[in-house]
Each structure stands twice: as structure tokens, then as C-alpha cells.
PQR file with spaces between the fields and no chain letter, atoms N, CA, C, O and H, PARSE charges and radii, in Angstrom:
ATOM       1  N    MET     1    -167.756  -57.008   26.960 -0.4000 1.5000
ATOM       2  CA   MET     1    -167.121  -56.157   27.933 -0.0000 2.0000
ATOM       3  C    MET     1    -168.170  -55.169   28.448  0.5500 1.7000
ATOM       4  O    MET     1    -169.024  -54.719   27.684 -0.5500 1.4000
ATOM       5  N    PRO     2    -168.113  -54.840   29.695 -0.5600 1.5000
ATOM       6  CA   PRO     2    -169.193  -54.053   30.283  0.2800 2.0000
ATOM       7  C    PRO     2    -169.310  -52.614   29.772  0.5500 1.7000
ATOM       8  O    PRO     2    -170.427  -52.116   29.634 -0.5500 1.4000
ATOM       9  N    VAL     3    -168.222  -51.945   29.493 -0.4000 1.5000
ATOM      10  CA   VAL     3    -168.286  -50.527   29.148 -0.0000 2.0000
ATOM      11  C    VAL     3    -168.208  -50.295   27.644  0.5500 1.7000
ATOM      12  O    VAL     3    -168.965  -49.493   27.095 -0.5500 1.4000
ATOM      13  H    VAL     3    -167.314  -52.349   29.606  0.4000 1.0000
ATOM      14  N    MET     4    -167.306  -50.985   26.987 -0.4000 1.5000
ATOM      15  CA   MET     4    -167.173  -50.846   25.535 -0.0000 2.0000
ATOM      16  C    MET     4    -166.749  -52.176   24.945  0.5500 1.7000
ATOM      17  O    MET     4    -166.176  -53.020   25.634 -0.5500 1.4000
ATOM      18  H    MET     4    -166.691  -51.636   27.433  0.4000 1.0000
ATOM      19  N    SER     5    -167.032  -52.357   23.678 -0.4000 1.5000
ATOM      20  CA   SER     5    -166.677  -53.604   23.003 -0.0000 2.0000
ATOM      21  C    SER     5    -165.177  -53.645   22.733  0.5500 1.7000
ATOM      22  O    SER     5    -164.476  -52.646   22.892 -0.5500 1.4000
ATOM      23  H    SER     5    -167.498  -51.672   23.118  0.4000 1.0000
ATOM      24  N    GLY     6    -164.707  -54.792   22.330 -0.4000 1.5000
ATOM      25  CA   GLY     6    -163.298  -54.931   21.963 -0.0000 2.0000
ATOM      26  C    GLY     6    -162.936  -54.048   20.782  0.5500 1.7000
ATOM      27  O    GLY     6    -161.842  -53.487   20.724 -0.5500 1.4000
ATOM      28  H    GLY     6    -165.277  -55.604   22.201  0.4000 1.0000
ATOM      29  N    ILE     7    -163.868  -53.931   19.840 -0.4000 1.5000
ATOM      30  CA   ILE     7    -163.647  -53.071   18.674 -0.0000 2.0000
ATOM      31  C    ILE     7    -163.523  -51.617   19.124  0.5500 1.7000
ATOM      32  O    ILE     7    -162.618  -50.905   18.689 -0.5500 1.4000
ATOM      33  H    ILE     7    -164.756  -54.388   19.887  0.4000 1.0000
ATOM      34  N    GLU     8    -164.431  -51.181   19.991 -0.4000 1.5000
ATOM      35  CA   GLU     8    -164.374  -49.811   20.506 -0.0000 2.0000
ATOM      36  C    GLU     8    -163.088  -49.580   21.300  0.5500 1.7000
ATOM      37  O    GLU     8    -162.475  -48.516   21.210 -0.5500 1.4000
ATOM      38  H    GLU     8    -165.166  -51.760   20.343  0.4000 1.0000
ATOM      39  N    SER     9    -162.692  -50.580   22.071 -0.4000 1.5000
ATOM      40  CA   SER     9    -161.453  -50.475   22.852 -0.0000 2.0000
ATOM      41  C    SER     9    -160.244  -50.326   21.942  0.5500 1.7000
ATOM      42  O    SER     9    -159.372  -49.494   22.192 -0.5500 1.4000
ATOM      43  H    SER     9    -163.191  -51.444   22.144  0.4000 1.0000
ATOM      44  N    ALA    10    -160.192  -51.129   20.889 -0.4000 1.5000
ATOM      45  CA   ALA    10    -159.076  -51.050   19.947 -0.0000 2.0000
ATOM      46  C    ALA    10    -159.019  -49.671   19.296  0.5500 1.7000
ATOM      47  O    ALA    10    -157.947  -49.077   19.177 -0.5500 1.4000
ATOM      48  H    ALA    10    -160.900  -51.805   20.685  0.4000 1.0000
ATOM      49  N    ARG    11    -160.158  -49.175   18.883 -0.4000 1.5000
ATOM      50  CA   ARG    11    -160.195  -47.838   18.269 -0.0000 2.0000
ATOM      51  C    ARG    11    -159.691  -46.775   19.248  0.5500 1.7000
ATOM      52  O    ARG    11    -158.931  -45.884   18.868 -0.5500 1.4000
ATOM      53  H    ARG    11    -161.028  -49.658   18.979  0.4000 1.0000
ATOM      54  N    ALA    12    -160.120  -46.875   20.508 -0.4000 1.5000
ATOM      55  CA   ALA    12    -159.704  -45.903   21.523 -0.0000 2.0000
ATOM      56  C    ALA    12    -158.196  -45.981   21.770  0.5500 1.7000
ATOM      57  O    ALA    12    -157.532  -44.952   21.897 -0.5500 1.4000
ATOM      58  H    ALA    12    -160.737  -47.599   20.816  0.4000 1.0000
ATOM      59  N    ILE    13    -157.660  -47.193   21.838 -0.4000 1.5000
ATOM      60  CA   ILE    13    -156.216  -47.378   22.043 -0.0000 2.0000
ATOM      61  C    ILE    13    -155.445  -46.783   20.881  0.5500 1.7000
ATOM      62  O    ILE    13    -154.473  -46.056   21.087 -0.5500 1.4000
ATOM      63  H    ILE    13    -158.199  -48.029   21.735  0.4000 1.0000
ATOM      64  N    ARG    14    -155.870  -47.088   19.655 -0.4000 1.5000
ATOM      65  CA   ARG    14    -155.169  -46.563   18.469 -0.0000 2.0000
ATOM      66  C    ARG    14    -155.248  -45.032   18.412  0.5500 1.7000
ATOM      67  O    ARG    14    -154.288  -44.380   18.003 -0.5500 1.4000
ATOM      68  H    ARG    14    -156.659  -47.679   19.488  0.4000 1.0000
ATOM      69  N    LYS    15    -156.378  -44.462   18.816 -0.4000 1.5000
ATOM      70  CA   LYS    15    -156.529  -43.006   18.830 -0.0000 2.0000
ATOM      71  C    LYS    15    -155.560  -42.382   19.832  0.5500 1.7000
ATOM      72  O    LYS    15    -154.900  -41.389   19.527 -0.5500 1.4000
ATOM      73  H    LYS    15    -157.158  -44.993   19.149  0.4000 1.0000
ATOM      74  N    LEU    16    -155.476  -42.968   21.030 -0.4000 1.5000
ATOM      75  CA   LEU    16    -154.551  -42.457   22.049 -0.0000 2.0000
ATOM      76  C    LEU    16    -153.100  -42.573   21.591  0.5500 1.7000
ATOM      77  O    LEU    16    -152.297  -41.666   21.809 -0.5500 1.4000
ATOM      78  H    LEU    16    -156.012  -43.775   21.278  0.4000 1.0000
ATOM      79  N    GLU    17    -152.772  -43.696   20.955 -0.4000 1.5000
ATOM      80  CA   GLU    17    -151.403  -43.874   20.454 -0.0000 2.0000
ATOM      81  C    GLU    17    -151.068  -42.814   19.409  0.5500 1.7000
ATOM      82  O    GLU    17    -149.971  -42.255   19.413 -0.5500 1.4000
ATOM      83  H    GLU    17    -153.424  -44.433   20.778  0.4000 1.0000
ATOM      84  N    LYS    18    -152.010  -42.545   18.522 -0.4000 1.5000
ATOM      85  CA   LYS    18    -151.784  -41.547   17.479 -0.0000 2.0000
ATOM      86  C    LYS    18    -151.605  -40.163   18.093  0.5500 1.7000
ATOM      87  O    LYS    18    -150.709  -39.416   17.701 -0.5500 1.4000
ATOM      88  H    LYS    18    -152.900  -43.000   18.519  0.4000 1.0000
ATOM      89  N    GLN    19    -152.459  -39.823   19.054 -0.4000 1.5000
ATOM      90  CA   GLN    19    -152.383  -38.510   19.694 -0.0000 2.0000
ATOM      91  C    GLN    19    -151.083  -38.321   20.465  0.5500 1.7000
ATOM      92  O    GLN    19    -150.510  -37.232   20.471 -0.5500 1.4000
ATOM      93  H    GLN    19    -153.187  -40.429   19.372  0.4000 1.0000
ATOM      94  N    SER    20    -150.625  -39.378   21.111 -0.4000 1.5000
ATOM      95  CA   SER    20    -149.409  -39.269   21.922 -0.0000 2.0000
ATOM      96  C    SER    20    -148.154  -39.665   21.154  0.5500 1.7000
ATOM      97  O    SER    20    -147.040  -39.595   21.674 -0.5500 1.4000
ATOM      98  H    SER    20    -151.091  -40.263   21.106  0.4000 1.0000
ATOM      99  N    ARG    21    -148.356  -40.084   19.900 -0.4000 1.5000
ATOM     100  CA   ARG    21    -147.241  -40.495   19.025 -0.0000 2.0000
ATOM     101  C    ARG    21    -146.381  -41.590   19.659  0.5500 1.7000
ATOM     102  O    ARG    21    -145.154  -41.580   19.567 -0.5500 1.4000
ATOM     103  H    ARG    21    -149.260  -40.142   19.478  0.4000 1.0000
ATOM     104  N    THR    22    -147.071  -42.533   20.305 -0.4000 1.5000
ATOM     105  CA   THR    22    -146.370  -43.662   20.903 -0.0000 2.0000
ATOM     106  C    THR    22    -146.406  -44.861   19.959  0.5500 1.7000
ATOM     107  O    THR    22    -147.227  -44.937   19.045 -0.5500 1.4000
ATOM     108  H    THR    22    -148.068  -42.540   20.380  0.4000 1.0000
ATOM     109  N    LYS    23    -145.502  -45.779   20.208 -0.4000 1.5000
ATOM     110  CA   LYS    23    -145.429  -47.004   19.419 -0.0000 2.0000
ATOM     111  C    LYS    23    -146.698  -47.830   19.629  0.5500 1.7000
ATOM     112  O    LYS    23    -147.226  -47.899   20.739 -0.5500 1.4000
ATOM     113  H    LYS    23    -144.835  -45.716   20.951  0.4000 1.0000
ATOM     114  N    GLY    24    -147.167  -48.438   18.581 -0.4000 1.5000
ATOM     115  CA   GLY    24    -148.400  -49.209   18.649 -0.0000 2.0000
ATOM     116  C    GLY    24    -148.310  -50.437   19.530  0.5500 1.7000
ATOM     117  O    GLY    24    -147.349  -51.203   19.463 -0.5500 1.4000
ATOM     118  H    GLY    24    -146.738  -48.382   17.679  0.4000 1.0000
ATOM     119  N    SER    25    -149.320  -50.608   20.351 -0.4000 1.5000
ATOM     120  CA   SER    25    -149.451  -51.822   21.153 -0.0000 2.0000
ATOM     121  C    SER    25    -149.926  -52.955   20.255  0.5500 1.7000
ATOM     122  O    SER    25    -150.564  -52.707   19.231 -0.5500 1.4000
ATOM     123  H    SER    25    -150.100  -49.985   20.406  0.4000 1.0000
ATOM     124  N    ILE    26    -149.632  -54.162   20.616 -0.4000 1.5000
ATOM     125  CA   ILE    26    -150.147  -55.318   19.896 -0.0000 2.0000
ATOM     126  C    ILE    26    -151.482  -55.681   20.513  0.5500 1.7000
ATOM     127  O    ILE    26    -151.570  -55.929   21.715 -0.5500 1.4000
ATOM     128  H    ILE    26    -149.114  -54.363   21.448  0.4000 1.0000
ATOM     129  N    ILE    27    -152.520  -55.712   19.694 -0.4000 1.5000
ATOM     130  CA   ILE    27    -153.863  -56.029   20.172 -0.0000 2.0000
ATOM     131  C    ILE    27    -154.298  -57.347   19.544  0.5500 1.7000
ATOM     132  O    ILE    27    -154.380  -57.472   18.323 -0.5500 1.4000
ATOM     133  H    ILE    27    -152.449  -55.510   18.717  0.4000 1.0000
ATOM     134  N    ILE    28    -154.574  -58.325   20.398 -0.4000 1.5000
ATOM     135  CA   ILE    28    -155.059  -59.631   19.949 -0.0000 2.0000
ATOM     136  C    ILE    28    -156.487  -59.793   20.438  0.5500 1.7000
ATOM     137  O    ILE    28    -156.758  -59.735   21.638 -0.5500 1.4000
ATOM     138  H    ILE    28    -154.507  -58.224   21.391  0.4000 1.0000
ATOM     139  N    ALA    29    -157.406  -60.001   19.483 -0.4000 1.5000
ATOM     140  CA   ALA    29    -158.814  -60.204   19.829 -0.0000 2.0000
ATOM     141  C    ALA    29    -159.069  -61.693   20.001  0.5500 1.7000
ATOM     142  O    ALA    29    -158.733  -62.496   19.131 -0.5500 1.4000
ATOM     143  H    ALA    29    -157.186  -60.048   18.508  0.4000 1.0000
ATOM     144  N    LEU    30    -159.656  -62.047   21.115 -0.4000 1.5000
ATOM     145  CA   LEU    30    -160.058  -63.426   21.386 -0.0000 2.0000
ATOM     146  C    LEU    30    -161.571  -63.398   21.490  0.5500 1.7000
ATOM     147  O    LEU    30    -162.118  -62.895   22.472 -0.5500 1.4000
ATOM     148  H    LEU    30    -159.929  -61.395   21.822  0.4000 1.0000
ATOM     149  N    THR    31    -162.254  -63.933   20.483 -0.4000 1.5000
ATOM     150  CA   THR    31    -163.687  -63.730   20.363 -0.0000 2.0000
ATOM     151  C    THR    31    -164.433  -64.970   19.893  0.5500 1.7000
ATOM     152  O    THR    31    -163.840  -65.910   19.365 -0.5500 1.4000
ATOM     153  H    THR    31    -161.809  -64.341   19.685  0.4000 1.0000
ATOM     154  N    GLY    32    -165.715  -64.951   20.090 -0.4000 1.5000
ATOM     155  CA   GLY    32    -166.582  -66.015   19.604 -0.0000 2.0000
ATOM     156  C    GLY    32    -167.208  -65.646   18.268  0.5500 1.7000
ATOM     157  O    GLY    32    -167.910  -66.459   17.666 -0.5500 1.4000
ATOM     158  H    GLY    32    -166.196  -64.186   20.519  0.4000 1.0000
ATOM     159  N    LEU    33    -166.962  -64.428   17.799 -0.4000 1.5000
ATOM     160  CA   LEU    33    -167.520  -63.957   16.533 -0.0000 2.0000
ATOM     161  C    LEU    33    -166.636  -64.405   15.378  0.5500 1.7000
ATOM     162  O    LEU    33    -165.464  -64.036   15.309 -0.5500 1.4000
ATOM     163  H    LEU    33    -166.392  -63.767   18.288  0.4000 1.0000
ATOM     164  N    ALA    34    -167.197  -65.199   14.473 -0.4000 1.5000
ATOM     165  CA   ALA    34    -166.371  -65.784   13.427 -0.0000 2.0000
ATOM     166  C    ALA    34    -166.741  -65.341   12.019  0.5500 1.7000
ATOM     167  O    ALA    34    -166.157  -65.835   11.054 -0.5500 1.4000
ATOM     168  H    ALA    34    -168.149  -65.499   14.529  0.4000 1.0000
ATOM     169  N    ALA    35    -167.691  -64.426   11.872 -0.4000 1.5000
ATOM     170  CA   ALA    35    -168.095  -63.976   10.543 -0.0000 2.0000
ATOM     171  C    ALA    35    -166.977  -63.157    9.902  0.5500 1.7000
ATOM     172  O    ALA    35    -166.222  -62.468   10.589 -0.5500 1.4000
ATOM     173  H    ALA    35    -168.165  -64.025   12.656  0.4000 1.0000
ATOM     174  N    ALA    36    -166.886  -63.242    8.599 -0.4000 1.5000
ATOM     175  CA   ALA    36    -165.863  -62.492    7.869 -0.0000 2.0000
ATOM     176  C    ALA    36    -165.989  -60.994    8.133  0.5500 1.7000
ATOM     177  O    ALA    36    -164.982  -60.291    8.217 -0.5500 1.4000
ATOM     178  H    ALA    36    -167.499  -63.802    8.041  0.4000 1.0000
ATOM     179  N    SER    37    -167.215  -60.507    8.263 -0.4000 1.5000
ATOM     180  CA   SER    37    -167.419  -59.071    8.519 -0.0000 2.0000
ATOM     181  C    SER    37    -166.878  -58.668    9.897  0.5500 1.7000
ATOM     182  O    SER    37    -166.405  -57.545   10.070 -0.5500 1.4000
ATOM     183  H    SER    37    -168.033  -61.079    8.195  0.4000 1.0000
ATOM     184  N    ASP    38    -166.946  -59.580   10.875 -0.4000 1.5000
ATOM     185  CA   ASP    38    -166.389  -59.305   12.210 -0.0000 2.0000
ATOM     186  C    ASP    38    -164.874  -59.159   12.118  0.5500 1.7000
ATOM     187  O    ASP    38    -164.285  -58.276   12.742 -0.5500 1.4000
ATOM     188  H    ASP    38    -167.331  -60.493   10.734  0.4000 1.0000
ATOM     189  N    LYS    39    -164.261  -60.024   11.342 -0.4000 1.5000
ATOM     190  CA   LYS    39    -162.813  -59.993   11.175 -0.0000 2.0000
ATOM     191  C    LYS    39    -162.383  -58.701   10.480  0.5500 1.7000
ATOM     192  O    LYS    39    -161.417  -58.063   10.899 -0.5500 1.4000
ATOM     193  H    LYS    39    -164.739  -60.740   10.834  0.4000 1.0000
ATOM     194  N    VAL    40    -163.087  -58.319    9.437 -0.4000 1.5000
ATOM     195  CA   VAL    40    -162.775  -57.082    8.717 -0.0000 2.0000
ATOM     196  C    VAL    40    -162.904  -55.880    9.653  0.5500 1.7000
ATOM     197  O    VAL    40    -162.030  -55.013    9.683 -0.5500 1.4000
ATOM     198  H    VAL    40    -163.872  -58.836    9.097  0.4000 1.0000
ATOM     199  N    GLU    41    -163.987  -55.834   10.408 -0.4000 1.5000
ATOM     200  CA   GLU    41    -164.206  -54.725   11.340 -0.0000 2.0000
ATOM     201  C    GLU    41    -163.085  -54.662   12.385  0.5500 1.7000
ATOM     202  O    GLU    41    -162.630  -53.579   12.754 -0.5500 1.4000
ATOM     203  H    GLU    41    -164.697  -56.538   10.384  0.4000 1.0000
ATOM     204  N    ALA    42    -162.653  -55.822   12.851 -0.4000 1.5000
ATOM     205  CA   ALA    42    -161.568  -55.870   13.844 -0.0000 2.0000
ATOM     206  C    ALA    42    -160.271  -55.308   13.276  0.5500 1.7000
ATOM     207  O    ALA    42    -159.612  -54.491   13.920 -0.5500 1.4000
ATOM     208  H    ALA    42    -163.022  -56.701   12.552  0.4000 1.0000
ATOM     209  N    TYR    43    -159.905  -55.739   12.083 -0.4000 1.5000
ATOM     210  CA   TYR    43    -158.668  -55.247   11.467 -0.0000 2.0000
ATOM     211  C    TYR    43    -158.754  -53.755   11.155  0.5500 1.7000
ATOM     212  O    TYR    43    -157.768  -53.033   11.302 -0.5500 1.4000
ATOM     213  H    TYR    43    -160.440  -56.402   11.560  0.4000 1.0000
ATOM     214  N    GLU    44    -159.919  -53.294   10.727 -0.4000 1.5000
ATOM     215  CA   GLU    44    -160.101  -51.864   10.451 -0.0000 2.0000
ATOM     216  C    GLU    44    -159.990  -51.036   11.725  0.5500 1.7000
ATOM     217  O    GLU    44    -159.588  -49.873   11.673 -0.5500 1.4000
ATOM     218  H    GLU    44    -160.720  -53.880   10.607  0.4000 1.0000
ATOM     219  N    ALA    45    -160.338  -51.616   12.856 -0.4000 1.5000
ATOM     220  CA   ALA    45    -160.253  -50.923   14.149 -0.0000 2.0000
ATOM     221  C    ALA    45    -158.821  -50.878   14.684  0.5500 1.7000
ATOM     222  O    ALA    45    -158.539  -50.173   15.653 -0.5500 1.4000
ATOM     223  H    ALA    45    -160.664  -52.560   12.898  0.4000 1.0000
ATOM     224  N    GLY    46    -157.924  -51.628   14.056 -0.4000 1.5000
ATOM     225  CA   GLY    46    -156.530  -51.619   14.501 -0.0000 2.0000
ATOM     226  C    GLY    46    -156.108  -52.856   15.264  0.5500 1.7000
ATOM     227  O    GLY    46    -155.027  -52.882   15.851 -0.5500 1.4000
ATOM     228  H    GLY    46    -158.153  -52.201   13.270  0.4000 1.0000
ATOM     229  N    ILE    47    -156.946  -53.883   15.267 -0.4000 1.5000
ATOM     230  CA   ILE    47    -156.577  -55.136   15.928 -0.0000 2.0000
ATOM     231  C    ILE    47    -155.562  -55.866   15.058  0.5500 1.7000
ATOM     232  O    ILE    47    -155.733  -55.964   13.843 -0.5500 1.4000
ATOM     233  H    ILE    47    -157.825  -53.862   14.790  0.4000 1.0000
ATOM     234  N    ASP    48    -154.507  -56.377   15.682 -0.4000 1.5000
ATOM     235  CA   ASP    48    -153.428  -57.033   14.942 -0.0000 2.0000
ATOM     236  C    ASP    48    -153.734  -58.485   14.595  0.5500 1.7000
ATOM     237  O    ASP    48    -153.360  -58.965   13.525 -0.5500 1.4000
ATOM     238  H    ASP    48    -154.368  -56.298   16.669  0.4000 1.0000
ATOM     239  N    LEU    49    -154.408  -59.176   15.494 -0.4000 1.5000
ATOM     240  CA   LEU    49    -154.695  -60.590   15.276 -0.0000 2.0000
ATOM     241  C    LEU    49    -156.071  -60.908   15.822  0.5500 1.7000
ATOM     242  O    LEU    49    -156.449  -60.437   16.894 -0.5500 1.4000
ATOM     243  H    LEU    49    -154.712  -58.786   16.363  0.4000 1.0000
ATOM     244  N    PHE    50    -156.818  -61.707   15.083 -0.4000 1.5000
ATOM     245  CA   PHE    50    -158.197  -62.065   15.400 -0.0000 2.0000
ATOM     246  C    PHE    50    -158.236  -63.567   15.617  0.5500 1.7000
ATOM     247  O    PHE    50    -158.088  -64.329   14.661 -0.5500 1.4000
ATOM     248  H    PHE    50    -156.511  -62.091   14.211  0.4000 1.0000
ATOM     249  N    MET    51    -158.432  -64.013   16.861 -0.4000 1.5000
ATOM     250  CA   MET    51    -158.491  -65.438   17.184 -0.0000 2.0000
ATOM     251  C    MET    51    -159.908  -65.804   17.603  0.5500 1.7000
ATOM     252  O    MET    51    -160.503  -65.137   18.449 -0.5500 1.4000
ATOM     253  H    MET    51    -158.552  -63.394   17.637  0.4000 1.0000
ATOM     254  N    VAL    52    -160.451  -66.874   17.003 -0.4000 1.5000
ATOM     255  CA   VAL    52    -161.816  -67.293   17.292 -0.0000 2.0000
ATOM     256  C    VAL    52    -161.795  -68.426   18.301  0.5500 1.7000
ATOM     257  O    VAL    52    -161.059  -69.401   18.144 -0.5500 1.4000
ATOM     258  H    VAL    52    -159.968  -67.415   16.315  0.4000 1.0000
ATOM     259  N    LYS    53    -162.625  -68.287   19.361 -0.4000 1.5000
ATOM     260  CA   LYS    53    -162.740  -69.327   20.379 -0.0000 2.0000
ATOM     261  C    LYS    53    -163.493  -70.522   19.808  0.5500 1.7000
ATOM     262  O    LYS    53    -164.326  -70.331   18.923 -0.5500 1.4000
ATOM     263  H    LYS    53    -163.223  -67.496   19.489  0.4000 1.0000
ATOM     264  N    PRO    54    -163.248  -71.706   20.255 -0.5600 1.5000
ATOM     265  CA   PRO    54    -162.333  -72.034   21.351  0.2800 2.0000
ATOM     266  C    PRO    54    -160.878  -72.039   20.879  0.5500 1.7000
ATOM     267  O    PRO    54    -160.570  -72.456   19.762 -0.5500 1.4000
ATOM     268  N    VAL    55    -160.010  -71.571   21.744 -0.4000 1.5000
ATOM     269  CA   VAL    55    -158.576  -71.533   21.493 -0.0000 2.0000
ATOM     270  C    VAL    55    -157.902  -72.333   22.595  0.5500 1.7000
ATOM     271  O    VAL    55    -158.196  -72.149   23.777 -0.5500 1.4000
ATOM     272  H    VAL    55    -160.260  -71.232   22.651  0.4000 1.0000
ATOM     273  N    SER    56    -157.011  -73.207   22.209 -0.4000 1.5000
ATOM     274  CA   SER    56    -156.299  -73.999   23.218 -0.0000 2.0000
ATOM     275  C    SER    56    -155.256  -73.129   23.918  0.5500 1.7000
ATOM     276  O    SER    56    -154.789  -72.134   23.363 -0.5500 1.4000
ATOM     277  H    SER    56    -156.772  -73.356   21.249  0.4000 1.0000
ATOM     278  N    PHE    57    -154.903  -73.511   25.126 -0.4000 1.5000
ATOM     279  CA   PHE    57    -153.870  -72.789   25.855 -0.0000 2.0000
ATOM     280  C    PHE    57    -152.567  -72.794   25.058  0.5500 1.7000
ATOM     281  O    PHE    57    -151.872  -71.780   24.993 -0.5500 1.4000
ATOM     282  H    PHE    57    -155.282  -74.319   25.577  0.4000 1.0000
ATOM     283  N    LYS    58    -152.239  -73.928   24.456 -0.4000 1.5000
ATOM     284  CA   LYS    58    -151.000  -74.036   23.685 -0.0000 2.0000
ATOM     285  C    LYS    58    -150.997  -73.055   22.510  0.5500 1.7000
ATOM     286  O    LYS    58    -149.985  -72.407   22.243 -0.5500 1.4000
ATOM     287  H    LYS    58    -152.803  -74.751   24.509  0.4000 1.0000
ATOM     288  N    GLN    59    -152.122  -72.947   21.814 -0.4000 1.5000
ATOM     289  CA   GLN    59    -152.228  -72.024   20.682 -0.0000 2.0000
ATOM     290  C    GLN    59    -152.104  -70.573   21.157  0.5500 1.7000
ATOM     291  O    GLN    59    -151.407  -69.773   20.533 -0.5500 1.4000
ATOM     292  H    GLN    59    -152.944  -73.473   22.030  0.4000 1.0000
ATOM     293  N    LEU    60    -152.767  -70.238   22.244 -0.4000 1.5000
ATOM     294  CA   LEU    60    -152.700  -68.890   22.795 -0.0000 2.0000
ATOM     295  C    LEU    60    -151.286  -68.557   23.260  0.5500 1.7000
ATOM     296  O    LEU    60    -150.778  -67.469   22.990 -0.5500 1.4000
ATOM     297  H    LEU    60    -153.333  -70.887   22.751  0.4000 1.0000
ATOM     298  N    GLU    61    -150.661  -69.490   23.954 -0.4000 1.5000
ATOM     299  CA   GLU    61    -149.297  -69.283   24.439 -0.0000 2.0000
ATOM     300  C    GLU    61    -148.334  -69.066   23.275  0.5500 1.7000
ATOM     301  O    GLU    61    -147.502  -68.160   23.320 -0.5500 1.4000
ATOM     302  H    GLU    61    -151.074  -70.374   24.173  0.4000 1.0000
ATOM     303  N    SER    62    -148.442  -69.882   22.246 -0.4000 1.5000
ATOM     304  CA   SER    62    -147.583  -69.769   21.074 -0.0000 2.0000
ATOM     305  C    SER    62    -147.760  -68.417   20.384  0.5500 1.7000
ATOM     306  O    SER    62    -146.784  -67.772   20.002 -0.5500 1.4000
ATOM     307  H    SER    62    -149.118  -70.618   22.210  0.4000 1.0000
ATOM     308  N    THR    63    -148.994  -68.006   20.233 -0.4000 1.5000
ATOM     309  CA   THR    63    -149.296  -66.730   19.590 -0.0000 2.0000
ATOM     310  C    THR    63    -148.744  -65.566   20.402  0.5500 1.7000
ATOM     311  O    THR    63    -148.162  -64.637   19.841 -0.5500 1.4000
ATOM     312  H    THR    63    -149.787  -68.530   20.544  0.4000 1.0000
ATOM     313  N    MET    64    -148.921  -65.611   21.708 -0.4000 1.5000
ATOM     314  CA   MET    64    -148.427  -64.530   22.554 -0.0000 2.0000
ATOM     315  C    MET    64    -146.903  -64.455   22.526  0.5500 1.7000
ATOM     316  O    MET    64    -146.334  -63.363   22.517 -0.5500 1.4000
ATOM     317  H    MET    64    -149.394  -66.365   22.163  0.4000 1.0000
ATOM     318  N    LYS    65    -146.250  -65.598   22.512 -0.4000 1.5000
ATOM     319  CA   LYS    65    -144.785  -65.597   22.423 -0.0000 2.0000
ATOM     320  C    LYS    65    -144.327  -65.004   21.096  0.5500 1.7000
ATOM     321  O    LYS    65    -143.387  -64.211   21.051 -0.5500 1.4000
ATOM     322  H    LYS    65    -146.712  -66.485   22.519  0.4000 1.0000
ATOM     323  N    GLU    66    -144.997  -65.394   20.018 -0.4000 1.5000
ATOM     324  CA   GLU    66    -144.649  -64.890   18.685 -0.0000 2.0000
ATOM     325  C    GLU    66    -144.796  -63.372   18.641  0.5500 1.7000
ATOM     326  O    GLU    66    -143.907  -62.674   18.154 -0.5500 1.4000
ATOM     327  H    GLU    66    -145.761  -66.038   20.054  0.4000 1.0000
ATOM     328  N    TYR    67    -145.912  -62.866   19.147 -0.4000 1.5000
ATOM     329  CA   TYR    67    -146.134  -61.425   19.125 -0.0000 2.0000
ATOM     330  C    TYR    67    -145.223  -60.685   20.101  0.5500 1.7000
ATOM     331  O    TYR    67    -144.876  -59.530   19.853 -0.5500 1.4000
ATOM     332  H    TYR    67    -146.634  -63.434   19.543  0.4000 1.0000
ATOM     333  N    ALA    68    -144.835  -61.308   21.181 -0.4000 1.5000
ATOM     334  CA   ALA    68    -143.891  -60.695   22.119 -0.0000 2.0000
ATOM     335  C    ALA    68    -142.546  -60.506   21.431  0.5500 1.7000
ATOM     336  O    ALA    68    -141.893  -59.479   21.617 -0.5500 1.4000
ATOM     337  H    ALA    68    -145.116  -62.247   21.382  0.4000 1.0000
ATOM     338  N    LEU    69    -142.130  -61.480   20.644 -0.4000 1.5000
ATOM     339  CA   LEU    69    -140.860  -61.367   19.923 -0.0000 2.0000
ATOM     340  C    LEU    69    -140.947  -60.300   18.855  0.5500 1.7000
ATOM     341  O    LEU    69    -139.978  -59.573   18.637 -0.5500 1.4000
ATOM     342  H    LEU    69    -142.661  -62.314   20.494  0.4000 1.0000
ATOM     343  N    ILE    70    -142.075  -60.185   18.185 -0.4000 1.5000
ATOM     344  CA   ILE    70    -142.262  -59.144   17.173 -0.0000 2.0000
ATOM     345  C    ILE    70    -142.180  -57.787   17.851  0.5500 1.7000
ATOM     346  O    ILE    70    -141.546  -56.873   17.323 -0.5500 1.4000
ATOM     347  H    ILE    70    -142.862  -60.776   18.362  0.4000 1.0000
ATOM     348  N    GLY    71    -142.804  -57.640   19.002 -0.4000 1.5000
ATOM     349  CA   GLY    71    -142.779  -56.387   19.733 -0.0000 2.0000
ATOM     350  C    GLY    71    -141.390  -55.974   20.158  0.5500 1.7000
ATOM     351  O    GLY    71    -141.072  -54.785   20.173 -0.5500 1.4000
ATOM     352  H    GLY    71    -143.319  -58.383   19.431  0.4000 1.0000
ATOM     353  N    GLU    72    -140.560  -56.940   20.505 -0.4000 1.5000
ATOM     354  CA   GLU    72    -139.187  -56.648   20.910 -0.0000 2.0000
ATOM     355  C    GLU    72    -138.365  -56.151   19.740  0.5500 1.7000
ATOM     356  O    GLU    72    -137.433  -55.368   19.926 -0.5500 1.4000
ATOM     357  H    GLU    72    -140.819  -57.906   20.493  0.4000 1.0000
ATOM     358  N    GLY    73    -138.694  -56.593   18.537 -0.4000 1.5000
ATOM     359  CA   GLY    73    -137.911  -56.237   17.361 -0.0000 2.0000
ATOM     360  C    GLY    73    -138.295  -54.901   16.745  0.5500 1.7000
ATOM     361  O    GLY    73    -137.631  -54.425   15.824 -0.5500 1.4000
ATOM     362  H    GLY    73    -139.451  -57.228   18.386  0.4000 1.0000
ATOM     363  N    THR    74    -139.364  -54.294   17.247 -0.4000 1.5000
ATOM     364  CA   THR    74    -139.807  -53.029   16.637 -0.0000 2.0000
ATOM     365  C    THR    74    -139.354  -51.835   17.423  0.5500 1.7000
ATOM     366  O    THR    74    -139.643  -50.700   17.045 -0.5500 1.4000
ATOM     367  H    THR    74    -139.904  -54.681   17.995  0.4000 1.0000
């Protein structure tokens, strides 16, 4: 990303949510980084799901639907 990384973006979103006391957004990382340390860093930053490319459209669609339903229930 040109201005900040996905990890930095997630941290910024979580900080804003905490400051404004709003309900947490669902953050799904779609990345080419597959190391275990990348995954740990993502979850520590507040990312809800870490998906490693390549990802099929069907897999992405299914995941987004699942998380949309979770979001509706919270």
C-alpha cells in the first residue's frame, strides 16, 4: 500500500475504534506473506483473518459471506 502497510492500517483502525468506542470492524488481510511471524504480527495488530494469496474467488466470497453474517450477529 502506498502510504501505510496493512498492519499499520489495522493498528490505526483499531486505535480509532478504541478512541471512539465504536464496534470493531472486521479486518481481513489478503497477502502474499506466509511466514508464521507475519501471521502473528497481523493478529497482534487486530486483523481478524489472515488469507494468503493466491485465493480463489469462491474462497474469498465464502469467507466474506461468513464474516458478514458474524458482523450482523454482533
